N, C-alpha and C positions, 0 to 999 in steps of 0.2 A: 627538346625537353628531355632531361635524363630520367630514366626509370631506375630508381635505386636498386630494386631487386634484380633487374636484368644485369646492371653493371656489376653488382656483387657476384652474381653467378659467373660472369665472365672472369672476374679476379679469382675466384674460387677454383675455376677450372684450370688455371695456369699451374704447370707442374714444375716450374722453375723459380718459384717466389722464394725469397729469403725466408729462413726458418721463423724469424720473428714475425713477418707478415703472415705466414701460413698459421702460426699459432693464434694470432689475433682473429683472423677470419673464422677459425674454428670456434673461438670463444664467443663470437657474436652471432654465429650461425642460429637462425630461428628468432633472433631478437629484431623484430621489424623496425622498432623505434630507433635502435642503434644503427641498424644497416641504413635507414633513411637519412639519419644525420650525417653519416660518414660518406654516403654516396649520391646524395640528391644533387650535387653540383661539383664542378671543379673548384678547387680552392682558388679563390680570386687572385689574379695578378693585376695590381693597380699601380698608381704612381708612387705608392710607398713600398712597392715590391709585393711579396707574397709572405704571408704569416698565418700560422694556425697551429692547432694542436698536433702533436706528434702521434703517429698511429697509422694503421692501414686504412686505406680509402682514398677516393678522389678529393674528398674535403679534408684531408689530412696531410701533414708533412711526413714524407717517407722517401725512399730513394727513387720510387717510380714517379712521384709528382716532381721530385727534383730533376729527374732526367727529362721530364716534359718541358719544364721551363728552361733548362739548359739547352735542349734541343731547339726551342724557339729562339733563344739568344744566338746559338750557333748559326741557324739559318739566316737571321738578320745580318750577322757578321759576314757570311759568305756572300750575301747580296752586295756588300761594299767592296768585294774584290780581295785579291791577294795581299795588298798592303795591309788591309784591316786584319786579315788572318795572321800575318807575320807580326804585327804590332801586339796583337793578343789581348788577353784578359788578366788583369790582376785579381787574385782571389784571396780573401782573408776569412777568418772564422772566430767566433767567440768561444766561451768555455762551456757552452750548453751540451746537453745530450745529443750525440750524432752530429755535431757541428763539423768536426774534422772529416767525418765520413762523407757528409754531404758536399764539403768543399772538394775533396778528391773525386767525388762522383761527377761533380761539375766539370772538372778538368778532363776526366775520362771521356765524357761526351763531346766536349769541345775538340779533343785530340782526334776523334773519329773523322772530323771535318778538316783536319789539318791546321787547327787553330792553336796558337801557342797559349800557354798559361804561366803566370808568375804566382806561385802558391807560397804563402807565408808558412814558415816552418812550425811556428807556434802561434797560439791565440793572440791576436793583436787588435787594438781598437779600430773601430770603424773609420775615425778620422785619419789613421795612418794608412788605411786602404786608399782613401781619397788621395792622400799625398803620393802613394806609390804609383797610382795611375798616371799622375802628372810627371813623376820622377823617371818612370820607364816609358813615357809616351805611349802607354797602352791605349788600345781602341775602346776598351770598356773595363768595367770592374764588377766584382760580385763580392758581397760579404754575407756569410751565413750567421744570422743573428735574429733574435726576437727581441732585441733591445732590453726593455725593463719588464717584459712580460713574466708571468710565473714559469716555473721550471718545466711545465708540461708542454711549453711552446717552443717552436723554432721558426726561422724565417729565411727568406732569400731576397736580397735588395740588390738591384742593378744600378750601376753608375756609368755615366758617359765619359767621353774622352777628356772633358774639362775637370773631372773629378767630382761632379755634382750628380746627385740622383737624376734619373731619367725624367724629363718632363712628360706630360700626358701623351703627346703625339708619338714620341719615340717608345714609350712604354706600350702604346697600342700597337706599334708595328711588331713587337714581340708576341703580344697576345694573338694577333692574326696568324702569326707563324705556328703558334701552339694550336690554334683552332684547326690548322691544316693537317695536324697529325692524326691519322686515321687509327693507328693501332699503337697504344701506349707501350706495349710489350715488344714491339719491334724496334724500339729506339736502340742504337747500338752504343756501347760504352766499353772502353778498353778495361781489361782486368788490371789488377794492381801491378803485376809484373810488366805487362805490356806498356802501361802508362809510364812506369819508371824507366823503361828502356826506349821509349818513343823518341826521345830527344826534344819533345814539345813542351815539356814542363820543367820550369826553373824554380828551384827552392829559394825563397827569400829568407835571409837570416840577419846577422848583425849589421851588414852593410846598409840595409834600408833603415834599421833603427838609428844607426849613426847619422844618416842623412836627415832624418826627421828631427832628431835632436839638435842638429846643427841649425836648422831653421827655427826651432823653438827658442834657441839661445838668442836669436835676433830680437825677441820680445823684451829682453831685459832692459829695463830703463835706468833710472837714476841710481847713483852709488848709494848703498844703504848698508847698515850693520844688520845683516840677516840673522845673526845669532840671537837677536833680541826678541825674536818671534817664535812662539811654540805652537806647532801644528799637529793635529791628529787627523789621520786619513784613513778611509776604509775603501777598498775596491769592491766590496760586497761580493767577493768571490769571483770577480770578473777580470777583464783584460786590462784594467787601468794600472794594476800594481807595478808592472815593470816600467812603463813610460813615466808614470807619475813620480815614482820614487827617484828615478834617474834625473828627471826634469828638475825636481826640487833640489837635488844634490848639486847638479851643475849650476843652478842659480845661486848656490852658496848657502842653502838652508841646512842646518845641522840638527836642529831640534824638531825632527819629523818623526812621529810615532804612528806606526801602522797598527790598527786594531788586530791583534793576533788571531782571534777567532774567525776573522773575515778576510784574512790575507790570502789563504790558499785558494787556487781556482777550484771550484766545486760545482758541478751542474745541478746539484740538489739544492743549492742556496740554503744550507741547513739552519742558518741563523735568522733568516727572514722569510716570511711568507710570500713577499712580493718584493723583488730586488729593485726597488725604485727609490732613488734619492729624494723624490718629492714627498715620500711618506715618513712620518715622524718615527715609525717603527724602525726604519733603516738606520736611524741615528742613535738608537738607544745605547748601544755598545760604545759608540764613539763619544757620547755624552758622558757615560760613566768614566771612560779612560780620561776624557778632557777634564772632568772635575778633579780627578786624582792628580793630574799633571799641571793644573792651572793653565790649560791651553787657551790661546787667543782665538783660534780658528779651527773648526771642525769641517772636514770636506768628505764628500762621498760621490763616487762615480757609478753609473749603472754598468751592467755587465759588459756592454760594448764600448763603454767610456766615451760616448758622444755627449752625454748629459752629465751636468754637475749640480750637486746640491751643497749648501753650506749652511752652517750654523755659526753665529758670532757671539762673543762673550758680551754678557750684559754688565753694566757698571755696578748693579745690585748683587751680581752672582748669577750663575746659571747660564743658559744659552737661549738665543732665539734662532729658530729655524727660518731661514729666509725662503720666500717663494721665488719663482723664477723671474718675475717682474722686479722684485726688490734687488736681487743679485744682479740682474741686468742693468738696473739703474746705477748701482755702485760701480759696476765695471765700465759702464759708458762714461759716467762722470769722471772717474779716474783717468781713463784714456784721454778724454778731451782736456781735462785739467793739466795733464802732463804734456800734452802736445802744445797747449797754449803757453805754458811756462817755458818750454824749451824753444818756442818760436817756430814750431814746425806744423802748426794747425793751418791746413790749407783753406783758402777762401772758397774752394768748391767741394769741401767735405760733405759726406753723406752718411747717414745712419739708415740702415735697412732693418725694418721690423715687420711682423706679420699683422694682419688685420685683427687678430684676437689678442695681440700683445698690448700692454698698458699704454695709455697715452702719456704717461709720466715720461717715457723716453723722448717723445717729441717736444715736451716742455723743457727738459734738460738740454736737449741738442739746441734748441732755439736761444738758450742763454749763451751759447758759444757761437752763434751764427751759423749752425750747421743745419742743412736741410735734412728732412725725414721723408722717406718713401715707404709706403706700405706694400706688402706683397701678400699673396694668398698664403694660407697655412701650409706649412711644409718647407723645410730648409732649402729644398731644391730651387724654390723661387727666388730665395735670397741669393743662392749661388748663381743663378741665371743673370740676376742683375749685376752681381759682381763682374761676371765675364763681360756683360754688355758695356759697363762703364770703363772697364779696363781696356776695352777695345775702342771706344769712342773718345775716351778722355774727358767726357763731359763732367764727371764727378769723380772724386777720389774716395774710395771706400775706407771708412774708419772703423766701423763696428756693425755687426748684424746679430740680432737675437730674436728668440721667440720665448713666449711665456712658459713653454714646457721644458725649461732648464737647458735650452740650447743656445750656445754663444760662439761667435767667430770674430776674432780680432785681426788676424793676418791671413791673407788669401792664398798662402801656399797649400792650404787645405780648402776644399770647397764643400764642407759639411761642418755641422756644429762640432766643436772640438773641446771636449772637457779637459784635455791636458793643457791646452792653451789657457783655458779659463782658470784652472788650478794655479798656474804660474802667475797670472795677472792679479787674481784676488789675493794671493799670498803676498805679492809685492805691494798692493794697495794697503793691506793690513799693516805691513812693515812701515810703509811711508807714513801713514797717518799716526801709527804709534810714535814714530820718530818726531812727529810734530805735536806730541802731547795729546793726540785725539785717538779716535777708534772708528772702526767701520760703523759701529752702532751710532756713534755721534754724528758721523757723516750722513747717515740715512736720515736721521732727524732733521739735520740741516737742510737736506734736499726737500724734505716735506714742508718745512717752513718756507722755503724759497719758492717752490712751484706748486705747492698744494698737496693735500693728503689724498692720494690715489689708492683706490681699493678695487680688487678684482676678485672674481670667484669663477669657479668651473663646476657645473653640474653635469656629470657623465652618467647617462642612463643606459644600462646594458639590456639588450633584447636578443637573446641568442636564437640560433636555428633559423628555419625557414620563416616561421611566424615573425621573428624579430626583424628580418629584413623588410617584410611588409609593413610592420608597425612603424619603423623609422621612416619608410616612404610616405606613410599616411601622415605623420607629424609634419614633415616638410610640405606636403601637399596642402594640408589645412592652413598652415602659416602663409602660403602663397595665395590661396583663393579666399581666404577670410582673415586677413592680417589684423593685428590689434591696432586700435586708434590711440589707446593709451595703455601705459603699464605702471601700476602703482600710483595712479592718479597723475602721472606726468605724460603729456601728450607726445605721441610719436611724430617726429618731424620729417623723417625720411626713411625709406626702406631700400637698402641696397641688395638687389638680387644678382648675384654673380653667375647665375646660370643664364639669365637672359642678357647680362651685361648692362642693366638699366638701373639707375637710382630714381625711384619715384618720390618726389618731394610733396610735402603736405600742401604746398602752393599749387599743386597741379602740374608743375614743371617736371620734365625728365632730364636726366644727365647720364651721359655714357660713362661706364666704368671701364678704365683702361687697364684691365687685368684679364688673364685667361679665364675661360669659362669653368665654373665649378658649382657643385650643388650646395650652395652657402647662402644664407640670408643674414643680413645685419640691419638691426633697427637702431636708429639714432633718436634720442629723446631731446625734448626741449631744453633741459638742464645740462646737456652735454654727455649725459650717461649713454650707455650703448649695451646692446645684447646681440650676440652672434650665435647662430645655429648651424651646425653642420654634422653630417654623419661621418664617422671615423673612416679613414681609408684602409685601415688594416684590422679593426676590431668590430664586433657587432654592437656598436655604441652609437647613440645620438648625443652630441655634446653641445652644451649650452654655456656660453661664456658671457660674463657680465663685467662691465667696468663703470666706475663713477669717480667723481672728484668731490671732496668736501673741504670746508675751511678748517675743520678739525678732524682728528682721527675718528672720534666717535661718530661724527656726522657721516663720514664716509662709510663706516661699517654699517650704520643704520640704513643708509640709502641703498647699499649693496644687498643687504638682506631683503629689503622690500622689493627690490627689483627682481631678485631671484624667485621670491614667492609669487610675484605677479605673473611671470612667464610660465612657472610650473602650473599655476592654476589655469591659465589660458590654454595650455596643451593637455589639460585634464590629468596632471599628475599630482597626487595628493602629498 
């Protein structure tokens, strides 16, 4: 058990801290509440990596907590021998505060162990990091990013040699190495000059961009007049600007307009409070520009460009912001439709989606004779399945997605890839327009064909030490005293991914063939479902709901009733 005051004093006594950290420690000296929040634990490293507020402390992102996780990674690599050290680590970073500094600090720690690094010269998307791991046959990869979190955050994500995020067992091996570090301030790191002269760091520039773009070009499908589509794009001050603009240009798009106020990389994200393409606010400037230009499609990528949001033109004017499930359905249907038309749809094709992603994808895939398989939440599990089926040949991967705006169509990347998704949804919009239709009309046609699916997410934030306990209490209550009905509809099965058992209302038990995770999913008699899980990177408890209706209004009402029922059950007004 960490005593916050003791650890604070240990930090305070160090005479070689960076000026920034020294200043912060002086500012909080005497503030017991702030000291406790910053020092009551180590910033957690989980399957989603490590993410937290920037600042001084063991529970914050700073060069010392970066050194700790980099040291843990280095020791894990050393255990795999000289070949692993020589293959090295690819390192990328986004446009956030201290991202480049943290990336170089990671390389500096690795170098003290004789481990090579391949460091991007400039901020680049997370999916390009995944691609670089595979392109250079690196043993591992690191990206410094806090994804779509506010400006006050940063993070450290680790990838395996397949280009996918580390699964739980491999992440735990790094944690165990971190736990063995007795003195944080004894961790060695080369200084800037030593690192540059070490011969262990290779700087990646245009060559890797060219290789990534060459693979993106393989996604281009049918011949189309791409001058007939008008696109507005915003990188939200992040890393998507360079690869997205280049990708669209090489695909033949000429009418691409970048929101000028949001084009420049800026760690302050000055035009948005929350740089998340899931949020309506992120699209306000794009909508204004789109209305002036009569754009067909509005696109936004998050700061590390692994997530894509889209808004589509409505026949009555204005734009509809798609949620992740809707955009995923449109991408999936377009890919399968084009494969079917070209005669390249395999008999063993497979769609991979997460357990909290809409069942609409399964319904669409079945229309084409394509199997659907669920994974746990987190794109690393989709990547694992891609690797498995590429090895066994049992299935051919066609598409993978999750409701949180993550999509993957081609497996030269093993992470959700917003750049791929941009190019494919632009092509889909172009194709349907050439057919006298639109993305909006195609979405309505899908609803009419497979049913009106509606989903919602209620994310409850519980910060600090008390928050951790509150989230644990909610999950404990749902396990020990589960609901028998929600909103007047009987619960027919409860899937507990921690025990690996699905308890049916009939009294039968069924094994769940997925990795262990602290997740519960309730299935209702009418096919509706509710899934509850704690976030792996934020102090949140997430409640996902999904329903199907015969009409859009019926689906909306059912979803609202289900959300209200589960909130009442866990005591949230």
